[in-house]
C-alpha positions as CSV (number, residue, x, y, z in Angstrom):
1,M,191.0,188.6,27.7
2,F,191.0,185.3,29.7
3,R,187.9,182.9,30.4
4,R,187.4,181.3,34.1
5,S,187.1,177.5,33.7
6,H,184.4,175.8,36.2
7,R,185.3,172.6,38.1
8,R,182.5,169.9,37.9
9,D,182.7,167.6,41.2
10,D,180.4,165.6,43.7
11,T,180.6,168.0,46.9
12,G,176.8,168.9,46.8
13,A,175.7,165.1,46.1
14,S,177.6,164.1,49.3
15,L,175.8,166.4,51.4
16,I,172.2,165.2,50.1
17,L,173.5,161.6,50.8
18,V,174.4,162.4,54.4
19,L,170.9,164.3,55.0
20,I,169.2,161.3,53.4
21,V,171.2,158.7,55.8
22,V,170.5,160.8,58.8
23,T,166.9,160.8,58.1
24,V,166.7,157.2,57.5
25,I,168.4,156.5,60.8
26,S,166.2,159.0,62.6
27,V,163.2,157.2,61.4
28,S,164.6,153.9,62.2
29,M,165.5,154.9,65.6
30,A,162.1,156.4,66.3
31,A,160.3,153.2,65.0
32,L,162.5,151.1,67.1
33,L,162.0,153.2,70.3
34,S,158.1,153.2,69.5
35,L,158.3,149.3,69.2
36,T,160.3,149.1,72.4
37,D,157.9,151.2,74.3
38,T,154.8,149.2,73.1
39,S,156.6,145.9,74.0
40,I,157.4,147.3,77.5
41,R,153.6,148.4,78.0
42,T,152.5,145.1,76.6
43,T,154.6,143.1,79.0
44,V,153.5,145.2,81.9
45,N,149.8,144.5,80.7
46,L,150.3,140.8,80.3
47,R,151.9,140.9,83.7
48,G,148.8,142.6,85.1
49,Q,146.7,140.1,83.5
50,A,148.7,137.2,84.9
51,A,148.4,138.8,88.3
52,N,144.7,139.1,87.9
53,V,144.5,135.5,87.0
54,Y,146.8,134.5,90.0
55,D,144.7,136.7,92.3
56,A,141.4,135.1,91.1
57,D,143.2,131.4,91.4
58,G,144.1,132.2,94.9
59,A,140.8,133.7,95.8
60,V,138.9,130.7,94.6
61,Q,141.5,128.2,96.6
62,A,140.7,130.5,99.6
63,A,137.0,130.0,99.2
64,I,137.4,126.3,98.8
65,T,139.7,126.2,101.9
66,N,136.8,128.2,103.8
67,I,133.9,125.9,102.8
68,G,136.0,122.7,103.5
69,N,137.0,123.6,106.9
70,S,133.3,124.7,107.7
71,A,130.3,122.7,108.4
72,Y,128.2,124.5,105.3
73,N,126.3,121.7,103.7
74,A,123.8,123.9,101.3
75,A,121.0,123.3,103.8
76,P,118.2,125.8,103.1
77,G,118.6,129.2,104.8
78,S,122.4,128.5,105.4
79,H,125.3,130.6,103.8
80,C,128.6,129.5,102.2
81,F,131.0,131.6,104.4
82,G,129.1,131.6,107.7
83,G,126.8,134.1,109.1
84,A,124.9,135.7,106.1
85,A,127.6,135.7,103.9
86,D,127.6,134.2,100.5
87,T,130.5,136.6,99.4
88,L,134.1,136.1,100.6
89,Q,136.8,139.1,100.6
90,V,140.1,138.0,99.7
91,P,143.0,140.8,100.0
92,F,146.2,140.7,97.8
93,G,148.5,143.5,98.8
94,A,147.4,146.5,96.9
95,D,144.7,144.5,94.9
96,S,141.7,142.5,96.3
97,A,139.2,140.0,95.2
98,A,135.7,139.0,96.0
99,V,134.4,135.3,95.7
100,T,130.6,134.8,95.2
101,C,129.1,131.3,96.2
102,S,125.8,129.8,95.2
103,P,124.7,126.2,95.9
104,D,123.8,124.0,93.2
105,P,120.2,122.8,93.5
106,K,120.6,119.4,92.3
107,K,121.6,117.2,94.9
108,V,121.0,113.5,94.9
109,M,122.1,111.2,97.7
110,I,121.6,107.3,97.7
111,Q,122.8,106.3,101.0
112,C,122.1,103.6,103.6
113,P,123.9,104.0,106.8
114,S,121.5,101.2,107.9
115,L,118.4,99.4,106.5
116,A,116.4,101.4,109.0
117,Q,117.9,104.8,107.6
118,C,117.8,104.4,104.1
119,N,116.3,105.9,101.0
120,R,116.3,102.8,98.9
121,P,115.5,99.2,99.7
122,G,118.3,96.9,100.8
123,N,117.2,94.7,97.9
124,A,116.6,95.0,94.2
125,I,114.0,92.1,94.7
126,L,112.7,91.1,98.0
127,T,109.9,88.5,98.1
128,L,108.4,87.9,101.7
129,G,105.7,84.9,101.0
130,R,106.4,81.7,102.5
131,V,103.3,80.1,100.8
132,P,103.3,76.3,100.1
133,G,103.0,75.9,96.3
134,E,103.6,79.5,95.3
135,D,107.0,80.6,94.1
136,G,108.8,83.6,95.7
137,L,110.4,84.6,92.5
138,N,109.4,82.9,89.1
139,I,111.4,83.9,85.9
140,Q,110.1,82.5,82.7
141,Q,112.0,83.5,79.3
142,P,113.1,81.9,76.1
143,T,116.1,79.4,76.5
144,G,119.4,81.1,76.6
145,S,117.9,84.5,77.7
146,A,119.7,86.1,80.7
147,F,117.3,88.0,83.2
148,R,119.6,90.7,84.7
149,V,119.4,92.4,88.1
150,H,121.2,95.2,89.6
151,G,121.4,94.6,93.4
152,I,120.5,91.8,96.1
153,V,117.8,89.3,95.2
154,F,116.4,87.9,98.4
155,S,113.4,85.2,98.4
156,N,111.8,84.1,101.7
157,S,110.7,81.1,99.8
158,N,112.3,79.6,96.5
159,I,113.5,80.9,93.1
160,N,112.6,79.4,90.1
161,V,114.2,80.1,87.0
162,V,112.2,78.2,84.2
163,N,114.6,78.9,81.3
164,G,117.7,81.1,80.7
165,S,119.4,82.3,83.8
166,L,119.1,85.0,86.5
167,N,122.1,87.2,86.7
168,T,122.9,89.7,89.4
169,N,126.0,91.7,90.2
170,T,125.9,90.9,93.8
171,R,124.3,88.4,96.1
172,V,121.4,86.0,95.9
173,Y,119.4,84.7,99.0
174,A,116.5,81.9,99.0
175,R,115.5,80.4,101.9
176,G,113.9,77.6,99.8
177,A,115.5,75.9,96.9
178,C,116.9,77.5,93.7
179,A,115.7,75.9,90.5
180,G,117.5,76.8,87.1
181,T,120.6,78.9,86.6
182,V,121.6,81.5,89.0
183,Q,124.5,83.5,88.7
184,S,125.8,85.8,91.3
185,T,129.0,87.1,93.1
186,P,129.3,85.1,95.4
187,A,127.7,82.1,94.5
188,P,123.9,82.1,95.4
189,F,122.8,81.3,99.0
190,C,120.0,78.7,98.2
191,N,118.4,76.8,100.8
192,Y,119.3,79.4,103.2
193,G,116.6,78.2,105.7
194,N,115.7,80.3,108.9
195,T,119.2,82.1,109.1
196,A,118.6,85.5,110.7
197,N,119.1,88.2,108.1
198,A,117.7,91.7,108.2
199,L,117.8,91.9,104.3
200,G,114.9,89.4,104.2
201,D,112.7,91.5,106.5
202,D,109.9,93.6,105.4
203,P,111.0,97.1,105.7
204,G,107.6,98.2,106.8
205,Y,107.4,101.3,104.8
206,A,104.5,103.7,105.6
207,P,102.0,105.0,103.0
208,A,102.7,108.8,101.9
209,V,99.3,109.5,103.8
210,S,97.7,108.3,106.9
211,Q,94.1,108.3,105.5
212,P,92.5,108.3,102.2
213,P,92.7,111.6,100.2
214,A,89.8,113.6,98.9
215,H,87.4,111.8,96.5
216,Q,87.8,112.6,93.1
217,S,85.6,112.3,90.0
218,L,86.9,111.2,86.8
219,P,88.0,114.0,84.3
220,A,86.1,114.8,81.2
221,C,86.9,112.5,78.2
222,T,85.7,114.1,75.0
223,I,88.6,114.8,72.7
224,P,91.0,112.3,71.2
225,N,94.7,112.8,71.1
226,S,94.6,115.3,74.0
227,V,96.1,115.4,77.7
228,V,93.6,114.0,80.1
229,A,94.6,115.2,83.6
230,F,93.9,113.4,86.7
231,Q,94.1,115.1,90.3
232,P,95.5,113.5,93.4
233,G,92.8,111.7,95.4
234,Y,90.7,108.9,95.9
235,Y,89.4,106.9,93.0
236,D,86.8,104.2,93.1
237,D,85.3,103.2,89.7
238,A,87.8,100.9,87.8
239,K,85.3,100.4,84.9
240,G,85.2,104.4,84.4
241,L,89.1,104.5,84.3
242,S,89.1,101.4,82.1
243,D,86.7,103.0,79.7
244,I,88.7,106.2,79.3
245,M,91.7,104.2,78.5
246,A,89.9,101.6,76.5
247,G,91.1,102.7,72.9
248,G,88.7,103.0,69.9
249,S,85.7,102.9,72.0
250,S,86.8,105.9,74.1
251,K,86.0,109.5,73.1
252,C,89.5,110.4,74.1
253,H,91.3,107.4,72.7
254,D,95.0,107.5,71.9
255,S,95.5,110.4,74.6
256,T,98.1,111.0,77.3
257,W,96.7,110.1,80.9
258,W,98.4,112.6,83.0
259,F,98.5,111.8,86.8
260,K,99.4,115.0,88.5
261,P,102.1,114.8,91.3
262,G,100.4,113.9,94.4
263,T,99.1,110.7,96.4
264,Y,96.4,108.6,94.7
265,Y,94.3,105.9,96.6
266,F,92.5,103.3,94.2
267,D,89.9,101.3,96.0
268,F,87.4,100.1,93.7
269,H,83.8,99.3,94.5
270,N,82.5,97.9,91.0
271,A,82.2,94.5,92.6
272,G,82.3,92.5,95.9
273,A,81.6,93.7,99.3
274,N,80.4,97.3,99.6
275,R,79.8,97.5,95.9
276,I,78.4,100.8,94.9
277,P,75.1,99.6,93.2
278,W,75.2,102.2,90.2
279,M,78.8,101.4,89.0
280,D,79.2,99.2,86.3
281,S,80.6,95.7,87.5
282,N,81.8,94.3,84.2
283,G,85.5,93.8,84.4
284,G,85.4,93.9,88.2
285,N,87.6,95.7,90.2
286,V,90.6,95.8,87.5
287,W,91.8,99.1,86.1
288,T,93.0,98.4,82.6
289,V,95.3,100.5,80.5
290,N,94.7,99.3,77.1
291,N,95.5,102.6,75.0
292,G,97.3,105.9,75.1
293,Y,100.1,106.9,77.4
294,L,99.8,107.2,81.3
295,V,102.3,109.4,82.8
296,A,102.1,109.8,86.5
297,G,104.4,112.5,87.9
298,T,106.1,115.8,87.0
299,P,106.5,115.7,83.3
300,V,110.0,116.5,81.7
301,N,111.3,116.5,78.2
302,A,114.0,114.4,76.7
303,A,116.7,116.5,78.5
304,G,115.1,116.1,81.8
305,V,113.6,119.7,81.8
306,V,110.4,120.1,83.8
307,Q,107.4,120.9,81.4
308,A,104.1,122.4,82.1
309,K,102.4,119.1,80.8
310,P,103.3,116.0,79.0
311,P,102.9,115.8,75.2
312,V,100.8,113.6,73.0
313,P,102.0,111.1,72.6
314,A,104.2,110.9,75.5
315,V,107.6,109.6,75.3
316,I,107.7,106.5,77.5
317,P,110.5,106.0,79.2
318,G,111.6,109.5,80.3
319,S,108.2,111.0,80.4
320,C,108.4,112.0,83.9
321,D,110.7,113.3,86.6
322,N,112.9,110.4,87.9
323,P,114.1,110.3,91.7
324,I,117.1,108.5,90.6
325,N,118.3,111.4,88.6
326,D,116.7,114.5,90.1
327,P,116.5,115.5,94.0
328,N,113.8,117.9,93.1
329,A,111.8,115.1,91.7
330,V,108.2,115.4,92.7
331,G,106.1,112.3,91.8
332,V,103.3,110.3,92.7
333,Q,102.3,107.4,95.1
334,F,99.7,104.9,93.8
335,I,98.0,103.2,97.0
336,F,96.0,100.2,96.1
337,G,93.4,98.8,98.7
338,G,90.9,95.9,98.8
339,D,91.1,93.8,95.7
340,S,91.7,96.7,93.3
341,Q,94.0,95.9,90.6
342,L,96.0,97.6,87.7
343,A,96.5,95.9,84.5
344,V,98.7,97.4,81.6
345,K,97.5,95.9,78.3
346,A,98.2,97.7,75.0
347,G,98.7,101.1,76.5
348,Q,102.1,102.3,77.9
349,A,102.7,103.5,81.4
350,E,105.3,105.2,83.4
351,I,105.0,105.9,87.1
352,C,107.6,108.2,88.9
353,G,108.0,108.4,92.7
354,T,109.2,111.3,94.8
355,Y,112.9,111.8,95.9
356,S,113.4,111.7,99.6
357,A,117.0,111.8,101.3
358,T,115.5,109.7,104.2
359,K,113.0,107.3,102.7
360,A,112.5,105.1,99.7
361,P,110.6,106.8,96.7
362,V,107.7,104.4,97.0
363,A,105.5,104.7,93.8
364,V,103.4,101.8,94.1
365,Y,102.0,100.6,97.4
366,G,99.7,97.7,98.1
367,L,98.2,98.0,101.8
368,T,98.2,95.4,104.1
369,S,96.3,96.8,107.1
370,G,93.3,98.7,107.6
371,T,89.5,98.3,107.4
372,D,86.5,100.2,106.5
373,T,84.1,101.0,109.3
374,Q,80.7,101.9,109.1
375,T,79.5,105.2,110.7
376,D,76.3,105.1,112.7
377,L,74.1,108.1,113.5
378,K,71.5,106.4,115.6
379,G,70.6,105.8,119.2
380,A,72.0,109.1,121.1
381,G,73.5,110.2,117.8
382,T,70.1,109.9,116.0
383,L,69.6,112.9,113.5
384,K,66.8,115.2,114.8
385,P,64.6,118.2,113.4
386,A,65.6,121.7,113.7
387,A,62.4,123.5,112.6
388,V,58.8,122.8,111.4
389,T,58.4,123.9,108.1
390,G,54.7,122.8,107.4
391,A,52.3,121.8,110.2
392,G,49.3,121.2,107.9
393,S,46.4,120.5,110.2
394,F,48.6,119.4,113.2
395,S,48.6,121.7,116.2
396,N,51.3,122.0,118.8
397,A,54.1,121.0,116.4
398,T,57.5,122.5,117.4
399,A,60.9,121.2,116.7
400,A,61.6,120.7,120.3
401,S,58.5,118.5,120.7
402,L,59.2,116.3,117.7
403,A,62.9,115.9,118.4
404,T,62.6,113.5,121.5
405,G,60.2,110.9,122.4
406,G,58.4,110.5,125.9
407,D,58.4,114.2,126.9
408,N,54.9,114.5,126.9
409,A,54.9,117.2,124.3
410,F,53.7,116.1,120.8
411,A,51.9,117.2,117.8
412,S,48.2,116.5,117.2
413,W,45.6,116.2,114.5
414,K,42.0,114.8,114.5
415,S,40.4,113.3,111.4
416,G,37.5,115.1,110.0
417,H,36.1,112.2,108.0
418,H,36.6,108.5,107.0
419,N,40.1,107.9,105.2
420,D,41.5,111.3,106.1
421,S,45.1,112.2,106.0
422,A,47.4,115.2,107.1
423,T,51.1,115.8,106.6
424,L,53.6,117.3,109.0
425,T,56.9,118.4,107.5
426,V,60.0,119.2,109.4
427,N,63.5,119.8,108.4
428,G,67.1,120.0,109.9
429,Y,68.7,116.4,110.6
430,A,72.2,117.9,110.0
431,P,75.0,115.3,110.7
432,P,77.7,116.5,113.2
433,A,80.0,116.0,110.0
434,A,79.1,115.8,106.5
435,A,79.8,112.4,105.1
436,P,83.1,112.4,103.1
437,A,82.6,112.1,99.5
438,G,82.8,108.5,98.4
439,S,80.9,107.2,101.2
440,L,78.4,104.4,100.7
441,L,75.0,104.7,102.0
442,T,74.2,101.3,104.1
443,S,71.0,102.4,106.0
444,A,68.5,105.2,106.2
445,V,65.6,104.8,108.7
446,V,63.0,107.2,109.7
447,R,61.6,106.6,113.2
448,V,58.2,107.9,114.0
449,V,56.9,107.7,117.6
450,H,53.1,108.0,117.3
451,R,49.7,106.8,118.6
452,H,46.0,107.3,117.4
453,S,42.9,107.3,119.6
454,D,40.6,105.1,117.8
455,T,41.0,101.2,119.0
456,G,39.1,99.8,116.3
457,S,41.2,100.9,113.3
458,T,44.8,101.0,112.4
459,D,46.7,104.0,111.0
460,S,49.3,104.0,108.4
461,L,52.3,106.6,107.7
462,G,53.9,107.6,104.7
463,V,57.2,109.1,104.7
464,A,59.1,111.2,102.1
465,L,62.8,112.6,102.6
466,T,64.4,115.1,100.4
467,P,68.2,115.9,101.1
468,S,68.9,119.6,101.8
469,G,69.4,121.5,98.5
470,G,67.8,118.5,96.6
471,T,64.3,118.4,94.9
472,T,63.7,114.5,94.6
473,P,62.6,112.7,97.6
474,V,63.1,109.1,98.6
475,S,59.8,107.5,100.4
476,G,58.5,104.6,102.0
477,T,55.5,103.6,104.1
478,V,54.5,101.5,107.0
479,T,51.5,100.0,108.6
480,G,51.0,101.3,111.8
481,H,48.9,100.0,114.9
482,A,45.6,99.8,116.4
483,G,44.6,102.6,118.5
484,G,45.5,103.2,122.1
485,S,47.0,105.4,124.8
486,A,50.4,104.1,124.5
487,F,53.0,105.7,122.1
488,Q,54.3,103.0,119.5
489,T,57.6,103.5,117.4
490,D,57.5,102.6,113.7
491,T,60.3,102.7,111.3
492,V,60.3,103.5,107.6
493,T,63.4,102.4,105.7
494,L,64.4,104.5,102.7
495,D,66.5,104.1,99.7
496,A,67.0,100.6,100.6
497,A,68.8,99.9,97.1
498,A,71.3,102.9,97.9
499,T,70.7,104.2,94.4
500,G,68.4,107.1,95.1
501,A,68.9,111.0,95.9
502,L,70.0,110.2,99.4
503,A,72.5,107.7,98.5
504,Q,73.7,109.8,95.7
505,A,74.0,112.9,98.3
506,V,75.8,110.7,101.0
507,Y,78.3,109.6,98.1
508,A,78.8,113.3,96.7
509,G,79.7,114.4,100.2
510,T,76.8,116.8,100.0
511,F,74.5,115.4,102.6
512,T,74.3,118.3,105.1
513,G,70.6,117.6,106.4
514,A,67.2,116.9,105.2
515,T,63.4,117.6,104.9
516,I,61.2,115.0,106.1
517,A,57.5,114.8,105.5
518,V,55.2,112.6,107.5
519,T,51.8,111.8,106.2
520,A,49.4,110.1,108.6
521,N,46.4,108.2,107.3
522,L,43.4,107.5,109.4
523,S,40.4,105.4,108.2
524,A,38.1,106.2,111.2
525,N,36.5,109.7,111.4
526,N,37.2,111.7,114.6
527,D,40.4,109.6,115.3
528,T,43.4,111.6,116.7
529,E,46.9,111.3,115.7
530,D,49.6,112.3,117.9
531,I,53.2,112.4,116.8
532,D,55.7,112.6,119.6
533,A,58.9,112.5,117.5
534,I,60.3,112.2,114.0
535,Q,64.1,110.9,114.2
536,F,66.4,109.9,111.3
537,D,68.9,107.2,111.8
538,L,71.8,107.1,109.1
539,S,74.5,104.8,108.5
540,Y,77.3,104.8,105.8
541,V,80.7,103.4,105.2
542,P,83.1,106.4,104.6
543,P,86.3,105.8,102.5
544,A,89.1,104.2,104.3
545,F,92.6,102.4,104.0
546,R,91.6,98.8,103.3
547,A,94.1,95.9,103.6
548,G,94.3,93.7,100.4
549,T,91.3,91.4,100.2
550,G,89.7,88.8,97.9
551,C,91.9,87.5,95.1
552,I,94.8,89.8,96.2
553,T,95.2,87.6,99.3
554,A,94.1,84.3,98.0
555,K,96.9,81.7,97.9
556,P,98.8,80.3,96.3
557,Y,99.3,82.3,93.2
558,T,100.3,80.0,90.2
559,G,100.1,82.1,87.5
560,T,97.3,82.8,84.7
561,G,94.1,81.0,85.7
562,S,95.0,80.9,89.3
563,S,92.0,81.8,91.7
564,A,94.6,84.3,93.1
565,C,95.2,87.4,91.4
566,A,98.2,90.0,90.8
567,L,98.0,93.5,92.3
568,V,100.0,94.6,89.1
569,T,100.0,92.9,85.8
570,A,101.7,94.0,82.3
571,Q,100.4,91.6,79.9
572,N,101.5,90.4,76.4
573,F,100.3,93.0,74.2
574,S,102.4,94.3,71.2
575,G,103.4,97.7,71.9
576,N,102.8,98.0,75.5
577,Q,105.6,99.4,77.9
578,F,105.5,99.7,81.7
579,Y,107.9,101.4,83.9
580,I,108.0,102.2,87.7
581,Q,110.6,104.8,88.4
582,G,110.5,104.1,92.1
583,T,110.3,101.3,94.9
584,T,107.4,99.1,94.3
585,Y,106.3,98.0,97.9
586,A,103.4,95.4,98.1
587,P,104.4,92.9,100.7
588,G,101.1,91.2,100.8
589,A,100.4,90.9,96.9
590,V,101.7,89.5,93.8
591,L,103.4,91.1,90.8
592,D,103.0,89.5,87.5
593,V,104.9,91.3,84.5
594,T,105.2,90.3,81.0
595,L,107.9,92.2,79.2
596,N,107.7,92.7,75.5
597,N,109.4,95.9,74.9
598,A,112.0,97.8,77.3
599,A,114.3,100.7,76.6
600,E,115.6,100.8,80.2
601,Q,115.3,99.4,83.7
602,I,111.6,98.4,84.5
603,F,111.6,98.6,88.0
604,R,113.7,101.3,89.5
605,F,114.5,101.5,93.3
606,G,113.6,97.9,93.9
607,V,110.7,95.5,94.3
608,I,109.1,94.2,97.5
609,A,106.2,92.0,97.0
610,R,104.9,88.4,98.4
611,S,105.7,87.0,95.1
612,V,107.2,88.3,91.8
613,W,106.4,86.8,88.4
614,I,108.5,88.1,85.3
615,K,107.9,86.7,82.0
616,E,110.2,87.8,78.8
617,T,108.7,87.1,75.5
618,G,110.7,85.8,72.3
619,S,110.5,89.7,71.1
620,F,112.0,91.1,74.3
621,A,115.4,92.3,73.0
622,Y,116.7,94.5,76.1
623,T,119.8,93.3,77.3
624,G,120.3,95.6,80.2
625,V,119.4,95.3,83.9
626,V,115.5,94.8,84.3
627,I,115.2,95.4,87.9
628,E,117.8,97.6,90.0
629,V,118.4,99.6,93.2
630,P,120.8,102.5,92.6
631,D,124.2,102.1,94.4
632,D,125.1,104.0,97.4
633,S,126.5,107.6,96.9
634,P,130.1,107.9,98.2
635,G,128.8,110.4,100.6
636,F,126.6,113.3,101.1
637,V,127.3,115.2,97.8
638,F,126.7,118.8,97.0
639,S,128.2,121.4,94.9
640,V,128.6,125.2,94.6
641,Y,129.3,127.8,92.0
642,L,132.1,130.1,92.7
643,T,133.0,133.3,90.7
644,A,135.9,135.4,91.6
645,Y,135.9,139.0,90.9
646,V,139.2,141.0,90.9
647,C,139.6,144.8,91.9
648,E,143.0,146.3,91.0
649,R,144.8,148.9,93.4
650,T,141.9,148.7,96.0
651,T,141.7,146.8,99.3
652,T,138.0,146.2,99.0
653,C,136.2,144.4,96.0
654,T,132.7,144.0,95.3
655,T,130.7,142.3,92.2
656,A,129.8,145.9,91.0
657,S,133.5,147.2,91.0
658,G,135.4,144.0,89.9
659,T,136.0,142.1,86.9
660,V,135.0,138.6,86.7
661,R,138.3,136.6,86.2
662,L,137.6,132.7,87.2
663,R,134.6,130.6,87.6
664,A,134.2,127.1,89.1
665,K,131.9,124.3,90.1
666,V,133.2,122.4,93.2
667,A,131.7,119.5,95.0
668,F,132.0,118.4,98.7
669,V,131.8,115.0,99.8
670,D,130.9,114.2,103.6
671,A,130.7,110.8,105.3
672,D,128.0,112.1,107.7
673,P,125.3,114.0,106.1
674,V,123.9,115.4,109.2
675,T,127.1,116.8,110.9
676,P,129.8,117.4,108.6
677,V,133.2,117.3,109.9
678,P,135.1,120.5,109.1
679,G,138.6,119.8,107.7
680,H,137.8,116.2,106.7
681,R,135.7,117.0,103.4
682,Q,136.4,115.4,100.3
683,V,136.8,118.1,97.5
684,S,136.1,117.5,93.7
685,V,136.6,120.4,91.3
686,L,134.2,119.8,88.4
687,S,134.8,122.7,86.3
688,W,137.3,125.6,86.2
689,S,137.5,128.2,83.5
690,S,138.5,131.9,82.8
691,P,135.8,134.1,80.9
692,G,137.0,135.3,77.6
């Protein structure tokens, strides 16, 4: 029997190895194919994204070109792309884009095509006085100090730099001599004489309003460290303002005194002609800021964002919206009349003007014209009764018979015994227009046309007048005449001191008429009193713009102790600060400012005055420009925000259907702000970014 022998070899293992190799290669090929497909798809997507960016870039470029070739200047009611369109459609073959446009509301232009058409003064400092013995510009500072100015300095008299130097970046003119060190480019024109130069002329700015605004009462002052808000209007009580801002003695000490945006007229009547009798005359017509923080204008925070009200304490400077930075700045104009003055002592003050594209932002204004005029309601304009409210014992008493004398119509009464009396009461006497609040009563006279029959005795009259709506009368008496047939006119003066109910009603603007009671006193029995007319003559002085008077216009001003005074003074008190963010225009007055502390320019947008005195103390450490006018803008600048939306595979694109691919902010500059020239506009790209 034979046994089969079995051969052992690798035939099966080779098959397995082949299968493994095939499997690995298959998997690798699948992965490679998958990677290739992903790469192809990624490349396609990247190419698509790049195309979208190119489309957006081209669309924004098209929008810029469209605006550049138009006369669009962001005027209210206009549209970026003409007609009513603020969206531009831009096709790109199968794709399309839409570009939206919205103007940037911030648009500040400082431009002076001529001095007559300019929203800033031509000079940083312009002094107009030519007064013997009075410096046009007087600068006092420690030796070695430099008083720095940005802009032209022009004095129509002399310049007196007592110590240190006057330094400006441009020209200096003085029609008289220059004393001390004056540094300018080019060298200063001293002893300029009478050479004609429009820069030395008064620009003649008009006040913000043509007549005084409505009279305002002082706000309540009851809480310390609070915001005390003042409304625009006419203020006449310097002592009242000073008492609020007096410091420790004030119930609202250490507060922020917020003068809301608008026009303010300060014509103080605490002293001098037409003084209001019940006002405290202590301190005269000087309003003193001796405590707290005066903020005049629209309040802003440190970032310049408008606030509902200023904080306590206010951060000065920077407390109100500055017209040099914001074309939307709405500030104040402080107008001063008569011999009214502002003195900043230990308090801090910042006054901001209102931006305008066509005129200087005058923040402080000193009047040089105007006078108050008395209103006389007498003669043909005398006030007359409208009704008889109490005839008493008088007969035939009617308003018509008592309105006019000499008409043979009169009221009569016969005495029943010796020393008898009777009263006739009438009302009416409405003025043709109410006296405006703040008016000063100057004369009040009741005229009674009457007679009595007894020739052997004399009658007498008592008159009491009660303003309509009031309960307190003002009264007076007069001794009449001997009896006879002819009518006589007697006058009774009322409220001669101008402190009574009538004066108060006239001042408050509430006098709309009155009730007058006339009491006739007869000493004889059976004596007949006839009253033919009861008329009321009223005179008052309403608020008015008054040119500078008194010490304001007294000359020469020689500094402290002078009989002349400065309209605005900032005095040497520790911690005080004073800034005017706008033009100061007081062509007939003097400004005298002592500088202790400063963090930036004191006078922005220039100073125009009869004379300017600046004193820097040893503690004044600010090394920058103290007085300036801003430089001209290169043209009329406005900017727009452009946003590009891209829509793929469609010929029409909207903001709803498209994807935002590009945002840009672009500025346009025109040489002519009124009529831009299409195709000749300077373009500046301020920002250009893709979202994501």
